[in-house]
C-alpha positions in Angstrom: 0.0 -0.3 -0.1 2.7 2.0 1.1 4.6 1.6 -2.4 1.7 2.4 -4.2 0.8 5.7 -2.6 4.4 6.7 -3.0 3.7 5.6 -6.9 1.0 7.7 -7.1 2.3 10.9 -5.4 5.5 10.7 -7.0 3.7 10.1 -10.4 1.7 13.4 -9.8 5.0 14.9 -8.6 6.7 13.9 -11.3 4.0 15.5 -13.9 4.2 18.6 -12.0 7.8 19.2 -12.2 7.6 18.1 -15.7 5.3 20.6 -16.3 7.5 23.1 -14.4 10.5 21.8 -16.8 8.2 21.6 -19.9 7.4 25.4 -18.9 10.0 24.5 -20.2 9.6 22.1 -22.3 15.2 24.5 -23.1 20.3 27.7 -25.6 18.2 30.1 -27.7 19.1 30.4 -31.5 20.9 33.7 -31.4 20.0 34.0 -27.6 16.8 35.3 -28.8 14.1 35.1 -26.2 11.2 35.2 -28.4 12.4 32.0 -30.3 10.5 30.3 -27.2 7.0 32.1 -28.0 4.4 29.5 -29.5 2.9 26.1 -28.9 5.2 23.5 -27.2 4.2 19.7 -26.8 6.2 17.2 -24.2 7.5 14.6 -25.8 9.7 13.1 -22.9 11.5 13.7 -19.5 14.5 11.9 -17.5 14.0 12.1 -14.1 17.6 12.0 -11.7 16.4 10.8 -8.2 18.1 11.8 -4.9 20.5 9.4 -3.3 17.4 8.1 -0.7 14.9 8.1 -3.4 17.1 6.1 -6.0 17.9 3.4 -3.1 14.1 3.2 -2.4 13.5 2.9 -6.3 16.1 0.8 -7.1 17.3 3.1 -9.8 18.9 6.5 -9.9 17.1 7.8 -13.3 14.1 7.3 -15.2 13.0 8.3 -18.5 9.3 8.6 -19.3 7.1 9.6 -22.7 4.3 11.2 -22.7 2.5 7.9 -23.3 3.9 7.1 -19.6 3.3 10.4 -17.8 0.5 12.1 -19.9 -0.2 14.6 -22.3 1.3 18.3 -21.8 1.3 21.5 -23.9 2.6 24.6 -23.2 1.8 27.6 -24.8 4.3 30.8 -24.6 2.8 34.3 -25.2 5.1 37.1 -26.4 3.6 39.2 -23.4 5.4 36.8 -21.0 2.7 34.6 -20.0 1.9 31.1 -20.6 -0.6 28.9 -20.3 0.0 25.1 -19.8 -2.9 22.5 -20.5 -1.7 18.4 -18.6 -3.5 15.6 -18.6 -2.6 12.1 -17.0 -2.4 9.4 -19.3 -5.5 7.6 -17.7 -7.9 10.6 -17.4 -9.4 13.0 -19.9 -9.8 15.8 -17.4 -7.2 18.6 -18.5 -5.7 20.6 -15.7 -5.1 24.3 -17.1 -2.3 26.4 -15.1 -0.9 30.0 -16.2 1.6 31.8 -15.3 4.8 34.5 -16.4 7.9 33.8 -18.2 11.2 35.4 -19.0 14.6 34.3 -21.0 17.7 35.5 -20.3 20.6 33.7 -22.7 19.7 29.9 -21.8 17.9 30.6 -18.8 14.6 30.2 -18.2 12.1 31.4 -15.7 8.8 30.4 -14.9 6.4 30.8 -12.2 2.7 29.5 -11.7 -0.1 31.2 -11.0 -0.6 31.5 -7.0 -3.4 28.9 -7.2 -0.8 26.3 -7.9 2.7 28.2 -6.5 1.1 29.9 -2.9 4.9 30.4 -2.5 5.4 31.8 -5.2 8.6 30.1 -6.2 9.8 30.7 -9.6 11.5 27.3 -11.5 14.7 28.1 -13.4 15.7 25.8 -16.1 18.7 25.9 -18.9 17.0 25.4 -22.3 18.2 24.9 -26.1 15.9 25.1 -29.2 16.9 23.4 -32.1 14.7 23.6 -34.9 11.6 22.4 -33.6 12.9 20.7 -30.6 13.2 22.5 -27.0 15.1 20.6 -24.2 15.0 22.2 -20.9 16.8 21.2 -18.0 16.1 22.1 -14.0 18.0 20.9 -11.1 16.4 21.2 -8.0 17.9 22.1 -4.2 17.7 19.2 -1.7 15.8 17.9 -0.3 13.9 17.6 -3.6 13.2 13.5 -4.5 14.2 14.8 -8.1 17.6 16.6 -8.2 17.8 17.1 -11.9 15.1 17.0 -14.8 15.8 16.7 -18.5 12.3 17.6 -20.4 12.0 17.8 -24.5 9.4 19.1 -26.2 8.2 20.0 -29.8 7.0 23.0 -31.8 3.4 22.6 -32.8 
């Protein structure tokens, strides 16, 4: 039972982290922050676990596709707002989250709306865009269960 709760909780945390990173879902071409503007669909995410979690799970990293974690899309608007749509693989319900974004060089900063982010924390990730592929890497400070996450998205 505890393992099931861990897995369910872990899956949701991974999903929200993936979203945060997908908000990311990535070095800009010629350092042009506007290159991120548009609609992006989550493809995959690699989560690297803390030593404690890695020991519990028997692995230090796990890669999942959209099929495994659910669908995610993020729309980065030119006015530096974003809308993220997320659904789990076993549900047709769509969670819609909004926030603001900013990019400087290869640093992407995202802040979700207060409903999903009462502490008003900003997620910072490095990102790169090559053609229609964006890769985002976020490093989380201890005591996070996931210490690094790499997400890949495609431009729609």
